[in-house]
N, C-alpha and C positions, 0 to 999 in steps of 0.2 A: 505494500500498499504505500500512497504518497498523498501529502498534503500540500500543493502547490498552490492550490486556492480552496476557499471554504467549500466549494460545491464538488471537489473531489471526494467529499461525504455525501451520502445519500441523507434526505432529512431522518431518516432514521438511526444513521450511525452520528449524526449530529447530536440528537436528544440522548444518545448513550453516551457519546463522551461530556456532554453537560453534566448527565445524570452521575458519571464517574468522576467528575470533577468535584460536585457537591459529595461524594460518598467520601472521597480521599480528604475532602477538606474538613468535614466534620468526624473522620474516624478517630477514636481514642488511639487505635492501633491500626494502621492501614499495611503492617507488614512490610516485606522487602521484594515485590513481586518483580523488582528489575536488578534483581541481587546479580553479581558479575556480568552484566551487560554494560556496555560503554555508547554514549553518545559523542560523537565527532561533530563539536561545533564550530563552523567556516564561517569566519566574519570578514567581509570587504568593508564593510562600514562599523565605526564605532558603534558602542550601543551600552547602555546602562540596564534597564530592565529585562530585555532579552538574555543576555549573558547570566545575569544574577538570577532569573526566574528559572532557566533552563538547568544552570549547573545545579542550584539548590534544590530543584525537582528531582533531578537523578540522584543526588545524595539522600534525600529522603525516602526514596522509594529504593535503596538498596544500590544504586548503581553508580556510575563513573563518567565524568563529562571530560572532554579534552577540547582546550579552546586552541583553535588554529586562526591565528591571525594573519593578515596580508604579506607579513614579514616571516611567517612560519611554514606556508607551503606555497607551491606553484600554482597559484589558483590562475587556470589559463596563461600564466607567463613562464615558459621555460618546459611545461608539459602540458598537453590538452587536457581540458576539464573532464573528458572521457577516460582518460589513463587515471585521474586523482579519483574519479569517483570508484573505479574498479579496485584500485589499490587500498582506499577506506573501506570499502566493503570487504575487504579481507581482514581487517583489524575488528572494525567496529561494528554494533548491530543496529545504530539510526545515525543518519547524518542531519545535521540541523545547519541550514546556510541564510546568511544575512548579506545580501549582495546587491548590486546596482539593479543588473540586467536581469529582468526576467527571464530571459531564454537561457540563462545560465543554470537556474535551478532547473528549466527544463530539461536541460543536456544532462546534469548530474544526474536526476531522475531515470534517464532514458538508459542510462549505463551502470548504475547501482544496481545492485542485488540486495540491497536493504533500505528500508523506509526513508524516505526522504523527505524533510519538514521545511517549508518556506518560513524563515523566520524574519522575512522582510524583503520585499524587491519593490523596485519603483512602479510596477504594476499592482501589486497585490500583499496584503498583511493579515493572513486567514488566522494567525495565532491572537492577534489584537480583537478580531471580531468573536473567536471563542471567548476571551474574556470579557467583551462587551456584553455578548447574550448572558453571559453567567451573572454579572452584575445586577444586568435589568430584572434578570428572573429574581435575583435575592432580594431586590428593592421593590418589586412590586408582587412577587407569587405567582407570577406568571409572564410570557411575553407578549401577551395579547394587550399591548400598549402604544400609545402614539408617539413616535420618536422625530425629533426634527432635527437633522443635520445642518447646520449654517457653517459656511465656509467654501473650501476648496472640494471639488470631486477627484480627490486624491487616491493614493492606493488603500488606506484606510477607509476611505468612503466606499470605495469601490467592492473590496469584500464584503463590508458592512450591507451595502445594496444586496449582495447574494443572500449571505445570511438571513436578512430579513425575509427575502423569497420564499427562503426555506421553512420559515417558521410562522407564528403568527404576528408579528412585528410589524406595525403600519408606519411606514418610513417616508417622509417627506425631505427632500435634497432642496435646500436654497444655496446657489452658488451666484456668483458675478458671472455676468455673460461672456462665453469662452471658456469658461472652467469647469463646465458639467462633466458628467461620468460619461466614458467611454461609449460609444453604440455598443460595441458587442458585449460590453457587461449588461448594459440594459437590456439587450437581447436575452442573454443568458438567463436574468431575472426573470421574464415573461416567460421563459420556458420553465421555469421553475415553481412560479407561482405568480405574484404579482411584480411589476417593476416599480419602482418609486413614483411616488407625486413627484415633479420637479418644478422648481421656480425660480426667478431671480430676483425675489424678493423677500428678505428675510421674516420681516414681520407677517407675512402671510404663511411662511412656515411654522411658525411657533402658534400660530391661532389653533387653539383645541389640543395642542401637545403636551405630553405628561414629561415629557424631559428632553435636555436640548444637548446637544453634541458638537462639539468643533475641534479644530485641531490646526497646527501651523499652517500659515500661508506661504511661508517659504519655507522649502523642504530643503535636506541635506541635497547639496550639489547645484541648488537653484540660487544661491546667494546672488549672482549677478543679476537675477532679476526682483531683485528685493524691493526696490525703490518704486518699479512700475507696480508690483503686485500691491503695495500699501497704498497706492493711490486707487487701484480697481477694486481692491477689497473694503473701501470705503462703507460705513453703515453696516458693516457684517461683525463688529466687534461685539463680545459679549460682554456688556456693561450689568450693571443692578439693575438700572431701570428697564433694558431689554430683558433680561431673565425674570425679574419679578422673584416670586416664590418656586420656580420651576427647580428641579434637580438638573445638577450640568455635569456632563463628562468631557474627559479631555484625554488622548491616550497618551501625553505627555512624550519629549519635554514640552513645556509650554512658552510662548514667547511672549512673557508679559509686558503687558501694555500694548500688545498688538492685535490677534485674534481674541484674547481675553484680558479683563482689567485685572489687575493684583487683587483687589478687595472682591471680586467674583471667585477667583481661585481659593482664597484665604477664607471663604464664606462657609457657612453651613449648608449652602444648596451644593456645594463643589462634593461629589461624591467618586473624585479621581483617585483618591488614595485607596478607597477598596478597590477600585477599577484596576490599579496597578497591582496590587496584590492577589487578584484573581489572574493575573498573567501565569503566577504560579501553579495554580490550582487546575486551572483549564489545560495548562501544557501538562501537568502529571496527569490528568485524565486521558489527554491524546496520548503520551506515550504509553501508560497502561493500557489503553485500549488497541494501539498497535502491536503490544508486545502478547495480547491474549491469542 
């Protein structure tokens, strides 16, 4: 099995992973189901939450994780990706890759003989979606809620669109013109269930919403677009007046003062720390599911 995007799981498998995550999070003794198993963690991009959550998760489940940064292995430089995938498959039980180009995780998965998990690419972030769905389910007791995404139709948003289509989550996506989700993602979502409601008006998106979600406007590697994006995203910032009493999600790290104000992020409305913690539990649920 692989998880290159959230719809690599069936809806039934997705719910099974979430149930697994809840069980492992609340169990007094979850045992060591991944004893003597190894996760090779391939990082082309730096990370806080992804590295710590996966490494801690493997330890808690009785396994071991190896960090492989860009200076540690020949990730497409000096050795073809297919060779790296084949070699790691002889040593480890899982590969988690956090890279820029989505085609790289596709190639890793094609030539690896062990499960490959997308820890983030420029196109998708399925592990974040697992944590997001787990957080919403914990907050509301159900996924049958109205979620408003306000910001960029980026990789986090696109995986969430697919996750919403596979569950009862009703999603409205508000982006500036030109920053909408990809047509291919929209079509995949429609094939799974319902494509999201889309608008260029953030106020329209939060009308009737139960919860609001945002992410950075300037992603890693887009620093040269910063000034342009700050202009084009004017009016999309989450402020106390805009948010009101609605719960707020953010996948972090946040650019305080850009997509979200400091007072919103520090308020009781923000459930971002529960969301960040749930990266650990959701990924444990996924690893345990793959190991079964």
